[in-house]
N, C-alpha and C positions, 0 to 999 in steps of 0.2 A: 084475124082468124080466131075462132073460138078454141079454147083449150080442149074441149071434148073432141073436136076434129083431129087435133094433133095427137091426142091420146088414142083415138081409133087407129090412126096411121101407125103409131108406135106399137100398139098391140099386134097389128098385122106384121110389122117388121120383126117383132119378137117371136112370131110363129103362134100367136094366140088369137086365132080367128073367132073363137067362142067369146073371148073377152071383148074384141072389137064389136061383135054383134050385141053384146050386153050393154056396152057404152052407147051404142046407137039406139038403145031402147027396145031391142028385139027379144029381150028375156034370155033365159038359159035354163039348163037342167038343175044346176045348183046355184040358186040366186045368192045365197049367203056367201059362198066361196068366191063367186064372181064379184060380189060387192066388195069383199076384202081386197081382191086383186085390183079392182078399179081404184080403190083408195090408195093402194100401194103405187099404182101407176101414176096417180095424181101427185103423190109425194115425189116420185121420180121426175115428173115434169118440173115441179118447182125447184128441185135440186139442179136440174139441167139448165133451166132458165137463169137461175142465180149464178151458176158457174160461168155460163156464157157471157152474162152481162158484166160480171166482175173481172173476168180474166181475158176475154177475147173481143167481144162486140159491145163496147160501152153503151149504157143507156143514158142518154143526154136529155136533160130537161131545160127549158127556157121559161122563166116566169118573170112577170112584171110585178114589182112590189113597191111600196112606199117606205122610204127610209127616213128615220129621224136621227141619223148618225150611226145607227146600228140596226141590222135586220136580224131578228132572232131566227134560228133554224126552224122553229115551230111555225113561222109565217110561210114557209115553203110547203108545197104539197107532199114532198118526199124528203126523207132525211138524206142530206147530201153526203157523198163519200169524198168528193173533191170539188172545190169551187174552181171552175175553169176561167171565167171572166165575168166582169160586170160592165154594163153599158148604160149610157144616159139615154133619155128618150130620143135624142137626135142620132143615136148610133155610135157615139164617141166612147171609146174604152175608158173606164174610170179606174183610178187606183183603189185598191181595197186590201183589207187584211182579214184573213179568216182567224177567228178566235174560238175559244172553247164553246161559247154559247151563241155565237152568231157571226155575222159579217159586218165589219166596220167599214162604212163607206159614207160619202157625203150625204147630206140631207136631200130629200126629193125623190122623185120616181127613178127607179133603176130596174134594169133587166138583168137577172141573174142567170148565168149559164153554168150548169153543174152536172156532175156524174152522180148517179144514184143506183141503188139496188132495186130490183123489181119487187112489187108487192106479191104476197103469197096469193095464189089464184085458186079458184074453185072451177069446176067443170064448165060452168056457163060464162066464165069471164073471158075477156079477149086477151090474147098474147100481147105483151108489151114490145117484144122484139119483132117489129114489123119486117116481113121478108125473111124471117128466120124459121119458117115452119118446117123446112126440110131438116135442118140440123137439129132443131128442137125435137122432132119426132125420132131421129136417129139416136140422139143422146138419151132421150127418155127410154127408148127401147133397150139401149145398152145398159143403162142403170137397172132397168127391170130384169133383164136377162141375168145380170150379176146377182141381184137379190134372189132370183129363183134358182141360182146355182148352175145356170147354163153358160159355163165359162167359155166354151168354144164359140158359141153364138155371140156372146158379149165381146170377145176379141174381134170378131168379124165386124160387128156393128160399131165398135170403137174406131176402127180404121176408117169406116165410111163417115162416121161423125166428125172425125178430125179433118177429113178431106172437105166435107161440107162447110166446116168452120173456116178453113183456109179460103175457100171460095167466097164466103160471106165477108171475111176480113179484106180480101182484095177489092170487093165491090165497095166497101165502106172506106177504103183507103187506110185501114189500120193494119198493124202487124200482129201475128199470132206469137205469143210468148212461148218459148221452149220450156218444156218441163224437165227438171233435173232432180235427181235423187241424191241425197247427201250420204 
């Protein structure tokens, strides 16, 4: 799903129908202010997607690369946060060692499975967390409400966001980490 669709849904959840219409291309009375709000909403989207991918619903990539004893991280399409496993072309799990500048693994073709952080998106980009449109819209709306100072609305949206994240975690078979204050 396109980021702009999620942003429109988030604007409506935050009670900003005028902003949702502006994002949909229908204009508005104060285009400059709406443009600033749309840019803020996009930033909120990127914060929400990053938080969800890092803490709740991991973004996993699988890539086939050629190893010459070491695979530099630059050879992968995204900067890995954690290397989960390495497989041979036949599907056999290979021993590996993650080092500061790459992955030490035997020579030959290998399939790397790793966790990564999402790319920063623009309005016309596609969301990377497929199936996460609901919790992304709720989280984006929550962040936006907080930044606008609508704290009661943000608290309501936060509860709905956490419920949607729990549902997404159950579907993916992951567990939602508890938040603790020190």
